[in-house]
C-alpha positions as CSV (number, residue, x, y, z in Angstrom):
1,M,10.6,169.7,-59.8
2,N,12.6,166.9,-58.3
3,E,10.8,164.4,-60.5
4,K,11.9,166.3,-63.7
5,L,15.5,166.3,-62.5
6,R,15.4,162.6,-61.8
7,E,14.0,161.9,-65.2
8,R,16.6,164.0,-66.9
9,A,19.4,162.3,-64.9
10,R,18.0,158.9,-65.9
11,L,18.0,159.9,-69.6
12,I,21.6,161.1,-69.3
13,R,22.7,157.9,-67.7
14,E,20.9,155.8,-70.3
15,R,22.5,157.7,-73.2
16,S,25.9,157.3,-71.5
17,L,25.4,153.5,-71.3
18,V,24.4,153.3,-75.0
19,R,27.4,155.5,-76.0
20,A,29.8,153.3,-74.0
21,W,28.4,150.1,-75.6
22,E,28.7,151.6,-79.1
23,Y,32.3,152.7,-78.3
24,R,33.2,149.2,-77.1
25,Q,31.7,147.7,-80.3
26,R,34.2,149.5,-82.5
27,A,36.7,146.8,-81.8
28,Y,34.3,144.0,-82.6
29,S,32.1,143.1,-85.6
30,K,29.9,146.2,-85.4
31,G,33.0,148.3,-85.7
32,V,34.1,146.8,-89.0
33,W,31.5,148.7,-91.0
34,F,32.7,151.9,-89.3
35,R,36.3,151.2,-90.2
36,F,35.3,150.1,-93.8
37,R,33.4,153.3,-94.3
38,R,36.4,155.2,-93.0
39,V,38.5,153.6,-95.7
40,L,36.0,154.8,-98.3
41,V,36.1,158.3,-96.9
42,D,39.9,158.4,-97.5
43,A,39.5,157.2,-101.1
44,A,39.2,159.5,-104.1
45,E,38.7,156.6,-106.6
46,A,37.9,152.9,-106.2
47,W,38.9,150.2,-108.6
48,I,38.0,146.5,-108.7
49,I,41.0,144.5,-109.6
50,D,41.5,140.8,-110.6
51,E,42.7,138.3,-108.0
52,A,45.9,137.6,-110.0
53,D,46.7,141.3,-110.1
54,A,46.2,141.5,-106.3
55,D,48.7,138.6,-105.9
56,V,51.2,140.5,-108.0
57,L,50.7,143.6,-105.9
58,E,51.3,141.6,-102.7
59,L,54.4,140.1,-104.2
60,R,55.7,143.6,-105.0
61,G,55.4,144.5,-101.3
62,H,52.1,146.3,-101.2
63,I,50.3,145.7,-97.9
64,T,46.6,145.2,-97.7
65,H,44.5,147.3,-95.4
66,P,43.7,145.3,-92.2
67,V,39.9,146.1,-92.3
68,G,39.6,143.9,-95.4
69,R,40.6,140.8,-93.5
70,E,37.9,141.5,-90.9
71,L,35.1,141.2,-93.5
72,A,33.4,138.0,-94.5
73,P,34.5,136.9,-97.1
74,P,37.9,138.7,-96.6
75,K,38.8,141.4,-99.1
76,R,42.2,142.6,-100.2
77,L,42.1,146.4,-100.0
78,F,45.1,148.4,-101.4
79,F,45.9,152.1,-101.3
80,L,48.0,152.8,-104.4
81,T,49.2,155.8,-106.3
82,R,48.1,156.4,-109.9
83,E,51.5,155.3,-111.1
84,E,51.2,152.0,-109.2
85,L,47.7,151.4,-110.5
86,E,48.3,152.1,-114.2
87,P,50.3,148.8,-114.9
88,V,47.4,146.7,-113.4
89,P,45.8,145.2,-116.5
90,H,42.5,144.0,-115.2
91,R,40.9,146.9,-113.3
92,R,37.5,148.5,-113.5
93,Q,36.5,151.8,-111.8
94,V,33.5,151.8,-109.5
95,P,31.9,154.6,-107.5
96,V,33.3,155.2,-104.0
97,R,30.3,154.3,-102.0
98,L,28.7,151.2,-100.4
99,H,27.0,149.3,-103.1
100,G,26.6,145.7,-104.2
101,E,29.4,145.7,-106.8
102,L,31.9,147.1,-104.4
103,L,30.9,144.7,-101.6
104,L,31.0,141.6,-103.9
105,A,34.5,142.4,-105.1
106,R,37.3,140.3,-103.5
107,S,40.2,142.8,-104.3
108,L,40.0,146.5,-104.4
109,A,42.5,149.3,-105.1
110,F,41.9,152.8,-103.8
111,L,43.5,156.0,-104.9
112,P,43.8,158.4,-101.9
113,F,43.1,162.1,-102.1
114,A,46.2,164.0,-103.2
115,S,46.8,165.5,-99.7
116,Q,47.2,162.0,-98.2
117,R,50.1,160.8,-100.4
């Protein structure tokens, strides 16, 4: 009986160490994918925008999401309202999920769900 309890305690300690390591990694490179997926969860729509349009958005005072700067190569991620996105001339809607086209884009605009704005 004691041997079963020792094995159970060892497994609990092992899981605790793994969980602690994973939690620490959230602030490092492993955590960037968690944070990027979190951005996608908050987005109702995703749009690829031109670099020049992203420059204009920044000049107008729109702030890029910090997780975009943590990726390599860096991406400019904007959360906009529909009214702010409509004047952007070079935009193309893409699905809100991790896929090659989204990952290759250098500038992205997201529309949040209605309850978030």
